N, C-alpha and C positions, 0 to 999 in steps of 0.2 A: 689583396692586402689593404684595400681602401678602408675596410671596416675595423682595422686593428687599432685597439686602444690599450696602451700599456699603462698599468697602474704604477705611476712613478713613486708614490708613497710606499707601496708594498715592496717595490724593487729596492728602495733605500733601506727599508727595515731588514730585508732578508740578506742583502749583500753585507750590511754592517754586522748582522748577527753572525754570518759565516766568517768574515774576516776577524772578528773579535775572538771566535772560537779557535781560529787558526793561530792568532797571536798568543792566546792562552796556552795552547799546546806547545808552542815554541818555548814559553817560559817554564813549562812543566817537563820538558825533556823530549819533545818531538815524538811522543808515543803514538799519536794518531796519524799525523800528516807525514811522518817519516823524515822530517827535516827539510821538506820542500820549500823553496823560496819563491817559486812561481808555479802557476797551474795553467796547463794548456788544455782547452776544450775545443775540438774542431769538428765541424759538421760538413759532410760532402753533399752530394746531390740526393734528392729524395728517392727512396726505394719504392718499388711497386707495392711491396708488402712490408711497410716499415715496422721495425721492432723498437720497443722502448728500452733504451740503454741509458747509461749514466750521462752520456753527452747530451742527448736530446732531453733527458729528464732535467738536466741543469738549465737548459733553455726554458722549459716550461716553468720550472720553479722560480727563476729570476724574472722572466719576461712575460710568462703566460702564453707564449707562442713558440713554435719551432721555427728557427731561421736557418734554412739550408745554405750551403756554400758560405759559411761564416766561421771565422776563427775568433775565439775568445781567450784572452790571456789575463789572468788575475794575479796581481802582486798584492802585498800587504797595504799598499797605499793607492793603487790605481787599477781600473779595469779597462783593458784595451779590446776594441772590437774591429775586426777587418771584415767588411761586407760590401754588398753592392749599394748603388745610390738609392734605389727604392727602399731598401730595408733601412738604410741609414737615416732616411727622413723620419721613420717611426722612433728611432733611437735618440734623435736630437732632443726630444722632450725630457730625456733623463739627465741631461747635462745641468750643471748648476746645483746639484744636490750635495749632501754632506760627504758622500764618497764620490770622488772624481771619476769620470768616465771619458775616455778618448776614443772617437770613432774615426777609423781610417777607411775612406771610400775608394773602392776599386772601380776602375773604368775599363775602357778599351785599350788604353796605353799599357803595353806589357811592361815597359821599363818602370813606369810609375808603380804598377802593381808589385813589381819585384822590390822596389824601394820600401814599400809598406811591410813586406815580409822580412826584409833585412832589419828594419827598425824594431820589429817585434822580436827577432832573434837577438839583437843587441840588448833589448830590455831584459830578456831571459838571462843572458850572460851577466848583466850587471846586477841582477837581483840575487844571484847566488849560484852555487855549483849544482844544486839539486832542483830538478824540475818535476812537478807532479803531472802524470799522464794517466790515461785510461787504456792500458794495453789490450784489454779484452773486447773493447768496443770496435765494431767493424763499421768502417765508413770509407767511401771511395769517390772518385771523380777527378777531373782535371785540376780542380781547386786544391784537393788534398795532395795530388801528386806534386804540384808546384811547390806547395808548402813543405812537404817532406824533403824535397831536393835542397831547398835553401836551409832548412833546419839541420839536415845532415852535414851540410858544408860549414855553417857558421857556429853550430853548437856541438862541436866535437868533444869538448872537454866536460860537458854537463853530464850529470848522472840522473837517469830516469827513475822516478819513484811512483809506485802504484798508489793512487789516492782514491781508489774506489770506496774503501772503508771509511775514509775521511769524509767524502761527500755524503755517504749514508749517515754517518754519526752526526755531522754538523749541519746537514741541510735537509735530507729527505726523511729520516726515520721519525723524528719527533714533529708532529703536525701542529700547526696553529689552528685557530678557530675557523678560519676560512676553509682550510683544507679539510678539517673534520666535518664541516657542514656539507661539502661536496661528497665526502665518503658516505655520510649518512644517507644522502639522497640516492647515491648509487646502490647502497645496500637495500634501501626500501624498494627500489626498482627491481632488484634481484628477487626479493621476497615476493613482490607482486606477480612476477612472471612464473615463479616456482609454485607459490600458493597464493591465489587460488587457480591461476590459469592452467599451468601444466598439470597440476593435480586433477583438475576437473576434466581436462582432455584425456588424460591417462585413465581416469576412473570410467569415463564414458566408453572408451575402447574395451576395457576389461569387462565392464558390466554387460555390454552388448556382444561381447565375444567377436569383435571385428578383427580383421587382419590388416594392421597398419604398420608400415615400415618405420624404423627408427628415424630415418632421414625425414619422413613426412611429418612426424611429430615435432622434430627439431625445427623444420621449416615453419610450422604453425607458430611456434614460439618466436622464431625470428621475425615473422611478419608483423607481430604485435609491436615491434620496436618503433615503427613509423605510424602507428594508429593513435593519433593525439586524442581522439574522442575516448578511446579505451583508457588511456592514462588518466584522463580527468574523472572518469566514472569508477575506476577500479577501487575495490574495498580490500584493505589488508586484513589478515587474520584477526588482528586486534580491533576490528570494526572501524578503524581510522582510514582516512584517505591520504594521498600524497600531499605535500605542502602546496599551498596556493601558488608559490613562485617556482614550482618545479617546471623545468623546460625540457620536454621530451626530445627536442631537436639536438640537445647537448649529449644525448646518449649514443654510445657506440659499443659494439662487441669487442672484447679483447680475447675472449675464450668461449668456444661453443656457439650456441647451445648444443650439448651432447646428451644423447639418450642411449643407454646401453642395457642389454639383457641377454639371456640365453647363453650364459657361460663365457662370453667374450667381453672382457672388461679392461679398460685403460684408465687407471685412477689418476693419471697425469693430465687426462683430457687433451692430449696432443693430436689425436686423430679425429677425423670427422665422423659423424654418425653413419653407421652402415645401412645398407639396403635390406637387412634382415628384418623380419617381422617382430613386433613386440611380443616377448614371451612372458606369460603369466607366472613369474617366479620371483627372482630378485632383480629389481629394476633400479638402475642408478641414473640420476639426472644431475647434470652440473652445468654451470654457466658463469661467465664473468662479464661485467659491464664496466664501462668507463664513462664517468659523468664529469664534464669540465676537466678532463685530463686525469681524474683520480679514479682508481679501480676499486672494485669490490667483487667478491666471488662467493658462490654458494653451491653446495652439493648435498643431495639427500639420497638415501637408499630406501626404497619401498619394497615391502615383502608381501607377496600375494600367496595366501594359503600356506604360510611357512610351517615347517615341522618344528618339533621341540628343540632340536639341535640348533637350527637357524635362529630361533627366538632367543635361545640362551647366548649364542654368539653375538647377536645384535645387542642384547642387554649388556654384555661385557664391553662392546665397543661404545655404547652410550655412557657407561660408567667411566671408561678411559677418557672419552671426549670431555666429560664434565670434570674429571680430575685434572686434565691439562688446562682447562679454562680456570680452574680454581688455583692452580699453581702459578699462573702467569700474573705477575704483579711487579711493581716498581722495585728494582734492586735485585731481581732474580737472574741468575746466569742461564743463558739459553740451553746449554747442555744439561743442566739439572732438570729442566722441564721434561726433556725426552727421557732422561734416566728414570724419573719417577713413573712415567707412563709405562716404560718397559718393565720396570720392577713390579708394577701392579699386575701386568699380564703374566709375568713369571710366577707370581704367587697364586693367581687364580687359574689360569689355563696355560701352563708352560708349553704345551704343544703348539700354541698359536704364535709363539714368539717369532718363528721363522716367516710367518705370513704378515707380520706387522710392517708398516711402512718405515723407510729408513729415516724419515724426519716427520715431525708433526706440524709443519707449516713454515712460513717465512714472512718477512716484512712485505707490506703491500702499501701502495700509494700511487705516486706517479708511475713508478715501476710496478708491473704486475707481480714481479717476484724479485725481491732484493737478495742477490746471491751472498751478500755479506751478513745477512740476518736470517740465516736458516736455522730452524730449531731442530738440530740433530745432536748426536752424542759427542761432538767435537768442538762446537762453536762456543767460545768463551766470552762472547759479547754480553753485556749486562743490559737487561730490559729497563726502559725508562718510561715514566709517566708521559703519555701523549703519543707513544708509538702506536702504530696500527699494524696488525698481523692478520694473515690468512691462516687460520688453524685448520689443519686437515689430519684426521685420524682415520685409519682404515686397515683392513685385512685383505690380502690378495690371494686369489686362487686356493680357496679352502675346499677340501673335498666334502661332498654332501653324502652322509652315510645312508640316507634313504631318498634317492632322487626319484622324482615323479616320471621323468623321461630322460632322453639322451642329453638334452640341453641343460639339465639341472644337476649334472654330475659335479661341477665345480661352480663356485660363486665367490663374489667379492663384496665387501661392505665398505662404505666410506661416508664420512660426515665432514662438511666444510662450512666454516663460519668466518665472517670478517669481524674482528674485535678491536677494541681500543684498550691499551694498557693503562691502569690506574694504580693508585696506592693500595687499593683493596681488590675486590672482585672486578674483573674486566667488564666493560660495556660491550655486549654482543649486538652489533648493528643488525645482523640477520637473524636475531633470536626470535622474531615473530613467526618464522616458519618452524613449526614444532618438529622435534627430533625423537620424542619418546616412542616406545614400541606401540602403544595404543594408537598414536596418531599416524604411524607409518605402516601399519599392518592392514591388509585387506583380506577379508574372509568372504569368499563367494560360494562356499559350500554350505549347505543347510546344517544348522546345529544338530538337527535330529539325525542327519545322515552320518555325521561325524561321531555321534555318541553310540556306543554299542547297545544293543537291546538288552535291558536288564533281565536276569533270570527270574522266573516266577518262583516264589517261595512255596514250599509244600504246606498245605493247610491241613489242619486237623479235620477229620471227617465229621466230628461232632459240631464243628463250628461252621456256620454259613457265612453270610456277608458281614457278620459282627466281628469287630476287631477283638483279638484274644485278650488284649490288655483291659478291655471294658468288662470282662466276665469276672464277677466277684462271687465270693462264697454266699453272700446274702444279697438278694435282689431287692427286697423291700425295706423301707426304713423301720417298719414295725418289727422286723426280724432282727434288727441290730440291737446290740446290748446298750441299754441306757444307763447302766451302772457306771459310776465314775471310779476309775482305778485310783485307789488312795495313793499308791506309790507314784503313779504318774502325776497326780495332783500335787503331791509334796515336792517332787522334782521340779514341776513347773513353778511352784511358789518360790522355791529357792532360786531358780534361775531368774525369776522376775525381780526378786530382791537385789540380785547382782546387777541386773540391767538398770533398776531404779537408782542404785548407788552410782553406777557408771554415768547415767544421765546427769545426776546431780554434780558429779565431778567435772564433766564436760561443760555444763552450764557455768560453773564457777570459773573454769579456765577461759571460756569464751568471753565472759563478761566480768573480767577480773576487776574492772574499775566501774565507777558509777556511770550509767548510760542514760540517765534521766533526760528524756526529751530528745535522745539521739538515735536510739535503736528501736526497732520494731515499727510502731506506727509512724507514718510520715509526718514530719514536723511541718506544720503549715507556715508559710512565709508570707510576709506582707508584699503584695503586688502593686506596683506603681503603674498607673494607666495615664497615657499622654494623649490628649485630644489634638492639640496643635503645638507645633514646635515654635512657630512665629506668629505674630499678630496678623500678618497679611494672608495667612492660610485660612482665617475665619471667613465664613460666608459674608457676602456683601450686605445681606439683609439685616445683619446685626446692628447696623446703624439706626434701624427703625426702633430699636429697644423693645422688641416684642419676643415672645417665647418662640424659639426656633428649634425644630427637631432636625438635626443633621444626621441623616441615615448613613452617609458615606463614612463619616468619622466616628459613628456610634456615640454621638454627643448630643446633649440638650443644652442650648444656650439660653440662660435666664437673665432678665434685666434685674440687677440688684444695685440699688443706690445710684441709679443713672448710668450704670456700666453693664455691658454684656459679659456675663460670667459663664464660661463653659463647664459643664459637669459630664464626666464620662458615664456611660450607662452602667458601669460596674460599681459606681458610687451610689446609685439610686436603688432603693428598695422597692418602691412601687409608686404609683400615681393614681389619684381618684378625683372624681368630679362630683360636686354636690350643688344643689339648687336651693337657694333661700330667697323667696320673693322674686324680685326681678333680677337679682344678682346670681351669677354662677361662680362657684369657688373651685379652683384647681389646687389640690394639695399634693405636693411632691415630698415623699418621705425618703430620707437618706440613711445609709447604713452607718451605725455608730456603735461604740462599745456598750455592752450591757443591754442592748435593745432587744435581742432575740435569744431564745433558749434552745431553739432547734439546731440541728447539725448544719443546716444551710447557712444559718446566721453566725455560726461559730468560726469567725475568721479573725485573724490577727490585725492589729493596727500598728503603724509605725510608732506612735506615741499615744497610748491609751489615756494618758492624763491631760491631753490637750483639750481645747474647747472645740466642740463639734456642733454643727448645725444639723438638727434632727429633721426639720421639715421647713418647707417654704410654701406659703399660701398666696395665691393670686386670685383676684376677682375681676369679673367682667360681665357685661350684659350679653355678650356673644356666647351663649351656652353651647351652640353647635360647634364652635371652634374649640372650646375646651374639651368637649366630648371627643373630637377628632385627635387633639393633642394627647389626651389620656390614652386613647386606643393606640396611637403611634408609639408612645413610651412603653406600653405594655407589650406590644408586639416586638419592639426592639429588645426589651428585656428578655423575652422568651427566646428570641433569635440568638442573643449573646450567650444566654445560659446553655442553649443547645450547642453552639459552637464550642463553648468551653468544655462541655461534656465530651463532644466528639474529639476534641484535641487531647483530653485526658485519656480517652479510650485508646487513642492511637499512639500514646507515648511509648508503649512497650513494643510497638511494631517496628521491626528492624528491616531496612531495605537490603534485600539479598544481593549478592554479587550476580553477575550475568552467568547464565548457563552456557557452558562450553559444549557445543554440539559435536557429535561424532559425524564427520563428513566423508571420511575415506572408506567407510564400510557401513553396512546396515546395522543400526543399533538394535539391541534386543527389544522386542515389541510384544505387548499383550493387547489384543483387540477385544472389542465388545465388552468393555467394562464401564460401569457407572462410577461417578465420583460423588462423594459427600464431604462438605456441603455442596449442594447442587449448583451448577452454573446457571446463568440466566437463560431464559428462552425455553424451547421445547426440550423435554427430557429424552435424550438419545444417547446411546453408548458411544464412547470414544476409545482412544488407544493410549497406552502408557509406554513411554520409551525411556530406556536407560542411556544416559549420555556420560561424558567424561567426569563431570563433577556433580551430577544430580540426575533427577528424573523429571520427565515432562508429561503432563496429561494434555492431549490435544483433542478438542471437540471437532466433530466432522462438519458442524454448521458454519464455523467461521475460524479462519486461521489465527485470528486475534484472541479467540476464546481458548486460552490454555493456562495451565497452572504449572509453574516451575518450582521444584523443591530441591534445594541443594543438600548433598550428603552432610555438609558441615552443620546444617540446621536440623538434622534428624536426631532426636534423642532416643526414641524407641521405634523399632520396627516389629510389628506383630503380624503373624499369620494365624487366622482362625479358620479351621476347616468347616465344612458344611454339615458335619455330623450333628444331629439334633437341632439344626438350624435351617433356615430357608435360604441363606446366602452364604457364600464363601468370601473371605475378607482378607485384604492386605491393608493394614492400618499404619499410618505414620503419625507418631506423636512428636511435635516439634519443640525445639528449645525456645525459639522466639516466634510470636504470631506472624502470620502473613495475611495479605489481603487477597480474597478470592472474589471474582465478579465485581459487583457494585458495592464496594466498601464492606464486604463481609470479612470480619477479623476472626481468625481461627488458629488454634494451636494443634488441631487434629485434621488430617487429610486422609480420606479412606477411598479405596478402590474395591469395588465388589461386583459380583455377578450372581444373579438369582439361580438357585439350584433346581427350582421346580418350573423350568421354562419349557418342558415337553408337553405338548398338547395331545390329548387323546380323547376318543369318544366313548363315553360310558353307556350310552343308550342302546348300543347294538350295532355291530358292523358285520362284515362278511365272515370273519372268523367265528363270531358267536353263533352263526347259523349252523356251523358244523361242529361246534364244541359244546358239550353239555356240562362241563365242569368249570374249574377256576384256572384253566391253563393260561388263558390270556392275562389274567390278573397276576399270576406268578411271573409270566414273562415281563409284564410291565414293572413289577417290583424289582426284578433282576436288572432290567434296563435302567431303572432309576438308580439302583446301587452303583451300576457301572458308570453312569453319568456323573454321579456325585464323586466317585473315586477319581475319575478323570479330571474333574474340576479341581479337586484337592491337589492332585499331582501337578497340574499346570500352575496353579497359584503358588504352591510350595516351591517349585523350581524357579518361578519368577522372583519370589521373595529371596531365595538364595542368591540369585544373580544380582539383585539390588545390594544385598549384604556384601557380596564379593567385590562389586564395583566401589562400594563405600567403605571397604575395610580400613583404608588409611584414616578415615574419620571415626573409626570405632563402631560402625553400624553392624549390628548382629540381629538375627531373626529370633524372636521370642514367641512362644506359643502358650495359650491359656491352658491351665490344668483343670479340666472340667470336673474331675472327681473331687477336687477341693472347693468347688464353687458353692455359693449359697445365694438365696433370693434376698432382695432388699430393695429399698426405694431411695436411690441417691438424689433423684430430682422429683419427678412427679409420678412416674409409672413404676410398677413392680417388675424388676428385671433380674436376670441371673448374673451375678458378679463373680468373676473368676480370677484367681491369682495366677501370675506368671512367675518367672524366675526373679524379675526385678520390680514387678508392678502388681497392682490390683486394678482390674479393668472391667469395663462393660462397653463393648464396641459394636453390639448388635444393632441397637437403635439409638438415634440421637435424642437428647444430647448425650455425648459420649462421656464416660467417666474413666479417667486414667490417673492413678495416684502412684508416684514413684516411691518405692520403699525407702530409698536413701534420703528422701525429703522429709520423712516422718520423724517428729520428735517423740511423740507419745500417742498411744491410742487409749480411748476411754469407752467402756461399755456402759450405756445408760439403761435405766428401767429393768435392771436385773433383779427381780424379786419373785418370790413364789406366787403363783396364781396368774401371772401375766403370760400371754402366749407369744409375745414379741419383745424384742429388745432393740436398742439403737447402738450404732457404732460411730464414734467421732474420732477423726484423725487431726491432731495438732501438728503443724509443720515446723521445721527448724527455722524457717523464715516467719517470724512471729507477726509480720505485717500481712501475711497471707491468711485469709479467713479459714477457719477449720472446715474440713470436709465431713459431711454427714451421710451416713447410710442408715436409713430408718426402717422400722418394721421388718426386722430380720426374725424369722421363726425361731422360737426358743429351742427347737430341736437341733439347730445349727450352732448353739452356744459353745458346746465343747469343741466342735470342729474349728470354729473361729478362734477360740482361745489357743488351741494347739497350733494352728497356723501362725498366729501372731507370735507365739513363743518360739516356734521353730525358725521364724524369720528374724529373731533377735529384736523384736519390737516390744518395748516396755508398754504394758497396758495395765489399766486399773478398771474397777467396776463400781457402780453405785446404783441405788434404787430410783434416783430421780433424774429428770432432765435438767441440765445446768444452763445458766445464762452465759454462753460462751463469748458473745461480744463484750460483756462487762469483764469477764475473766481476762480476755486478751488485752483489753484496755489497761487493766491493772498490771499485766505482765510487761507490756511495752512502755508503760509510764516510767518504770525504773527496773530494768531487767536484772541488774546487779543485785539490787535489794530483794527482788523476788526470789532469786536463788539463795541469797543469804538467809532468808526466812524459811528455807526448806524446799523451794522449788515446787515440783509437782507432787510432793509428799502429801499435800492436803487432799488430793484425790485418793491416795492410798489409805490415809487415815480414815476417811469416810467409809472406804470399803471394809477396813478392819473392824471399825465400830459396828457396822451392820452385821458382819460375821459373828461378832461376840454376842450381839443381841439375839441372833438366831440360835446360837448355841445355848444361851441361857433359857430361851423359850423351849427348846427341845428338852432341856434337863428337867423341866417341870413335869414332863410326861414319863419320866423314868420311874418304874415301880418294881418292888420285889415280889417274890413268889407268894408270900402270905397275903399281900394286898390283892394279888391276882385271884387267889381263891375266894377272898371276901367279895371281890367284884363279881365273880361268877355266881355266888349265892344270891347277891342282891339283884342280879339280872333276872333270876327266876321270880323274885318277889315283884319286880317291876314289869313282868310280862303283860299284865293286864293293861298297864299304861301304854306299853308299846303297841299292843294290838289296837287299842282305841286310837292311838295316834296314827297308826297305819290306815285305819278305816277312814279317819278324817282326811288324811292325806289323799286317799284314793278318791274320796268324794270331791275334794277340792280340785283334784287334777283330772277329773273325768272329762272335762271339756277340753283339756289340752292333749298333747301328743301322748301316745301310749308308751313312749320310751321312759326309762328310769331316770332318776335325778342324777345330775352330774356331780362331780366332786366339790365344786364351789358351793352348790346349794347344800350339800350334806355338811360341809364344814361350817356354813353359816348357822344351820340348825343346831349343830353340836355346841357352838358357842352360846347360842340362846339357852340351851339346856343347862350349860355350865353356870350361866348367870342366875337362872332360876334356882339352881341347887346350892349356890353360894361358893362353888368350887373356885370361881375366877378370882374372888376377893382373897381367898386363902393363898392362891398362887401368887398374886401381886405382893402380898405381905412377905411371902418367902423371898421373892426377888429383891424386895427392899432390904431385908435383913442381910442377904448375901452381898449386896453392893456396899452396905455400910460395914 
């Protein structure tokens, strides 16, 4: 008892709070305290296995310690204590406070001791006829017997009132900050022992299929209580550690630890862990800790290879548990919480109602279970902000419809958390230990074993390894019809007019008001640069009034009019050094309005009408120093520009949340895959893992070389099979860029494997000696087909797993439609570009090209005119600040297919004969987007297309002739036969040195025009056109 220090201030606060609540209840009608005028709290001798009841809880709450063989009597104006001399010394310090305390010291004189009890009895009689007692508390000893004898004799006329509920309401249930701090610490200790320690121990036993008893596992958890080094080093599931002031010596068990499995479950955790071996089925672990007299408990259920019924039941329990937590808040009646939980179970699974626990928790604090604050269907107590509860939801003895063995016929499920009641959602102190199904389920059977073998589809005998969907009626492009269906063209034009009108309306709605300088292009802002905040931050050498380059602060200090003047590097344009005779001149040019015309110099100024210094010139005979200064300024300017550009490039990079790893089971993994963009170092294949909220690529070279991509950051997930390609691909297109390796910013992450990695010998092997045909080549081709099909299956299954894990974030697998693909040049090389359901992509070789269809405002086809073999495709995005995307050099044979795809995707498109200057167009659009749409929006592109079409129609009409003209032409052709033969001879002589092939259509068209000019036909045609236009 020598180390006991009672907090006198805290004692006065609590006893005054308690007595004030008592007095308030008397004024309100004695609803809580039952009209008691005095309260008796007696403590006998210490039991071997002490239980926390209301009497010793009151000792801890008021004094911080338990005082055996002590009688406490409280009235509304004084607290009386009868105890031994040693204990009385510690109580003396409480005297002299706001609430008076009187200590009566017992000794060896029996008569004196009796007088103390008589005085207490007289005090009870004088206070009133009703005395508050704790009838359910069990305490014994000679001290208690002596008091009961005198109390029975002197207090015959008093009426005893049970004040258990009053103590709970006015003292124990609502916690102050000191109590809450102790409960939070106890809860974190529970979480640490449950997750990661017990979870790791249990996982190790299950993974290695060891035979370990429940009691042995419980003892391992128990032994950690005294391991101070472990408490300092342990890491909680949220990656945090215990508080620095956490004292492991203040921890003690009040329940468990208990481990249960194999069909024998006690959800009250009143019995010790059995000697049975841990059974890989439903495993329940529960424990309760006391930290500085305050309790916290936790219980979790772990499912090992559960069947669908068990998973469904656990999901229901998880939903009920969260419903109970959601219902608990200030002002709610305890019985209503239980009724809502029971009603939810009746609505979902009424057959489980009989298995549900009779209550969903109770109050917790100094007492491990407050019997007056049980959350059952009868308790009418109202929950208040600051209360702490132990919430327990569970099902007992459920029959397993498909048991694995004898021990799996019945099972129970339970979840326990310690929480604090608030005005809104409760604070779950033990919430760091996860309870969702993914975190509490273990799967030790192989996925391949659990999945049934798929039945092989019957194949057509005519079809070999080629997929049936790839067989078309026409195999070659030359066999396809090049005639444009007029009905289809008319339908497409009408649809495009509707889309153009829709785009115009949307643009007017989006930019209903003037957006000059606000939308589209980023408005440049004046940037202020500060070299020094105070004079004393300037270098000491400035006193010498010489030119000083301060690399640390990116500043040049120049002597001006006898004063050192600092200039930030961003205010300087350049510096140059010239020599004239014996003098050297250093010229420093500053940025000022109207000085430059380039984009780099196009920067705003705070006041463009102010006076600006354009340059400063210094001269000196020390030319070498000026040369050095000019070089330093130039290098500093380059460095500042480089940093500014890097900062600008990294602006859109968003720091992802941390990846939540799956620790309780093996995550889905795909090995031997490469990543693009490539990691630093040697190119070696790594593995891709699917975790709770994202995927991780891990390099085998270094554990730090890894790439984490969260599901919330995935915009598109593509799977591209290896048909017609050398690699099979899973491609992730991200919403926000991430950094890979050494500052590689990317919005595309790709995992691939080469499909042609089978090595074989073509020069001759043992098989070729005995085979004289192509049998080995046929076998190799079949093996290659099987290998590619297996690769496609593996990657498709893994892509589906990624989509399934990220379904809450809307992740879906998309595949390119190769039959709709076309060749083009999006960057530098000619590649195959393929549409998907939502995108237009090229992911076979970097740089990758991914355009989301929803982002496209309009598409424009350039260089569409007769005689050209290629055309270009430009995508303008809804975000006008984003540069348009170009796909150049598309073969003209793909023109109709591209138009049809754009039209079927509801993308408005136009076409024109020339390449347009898109930077200038977008600058006009973003300058005032509202005015742009008022003036017609994108109709200027359509008008250009219509004008071109009219000119083509007019030119075609010049060649329309009737039958009489046709007969005259045939007669004149006979007269001109001599000219034609001579011409053919001359042509044959001129082309004798060239190839023997005939002239192409372009050359023939050129010669026909030349003949028209010679005969005067072209002038007549032009005159006709002019007359028609006028």
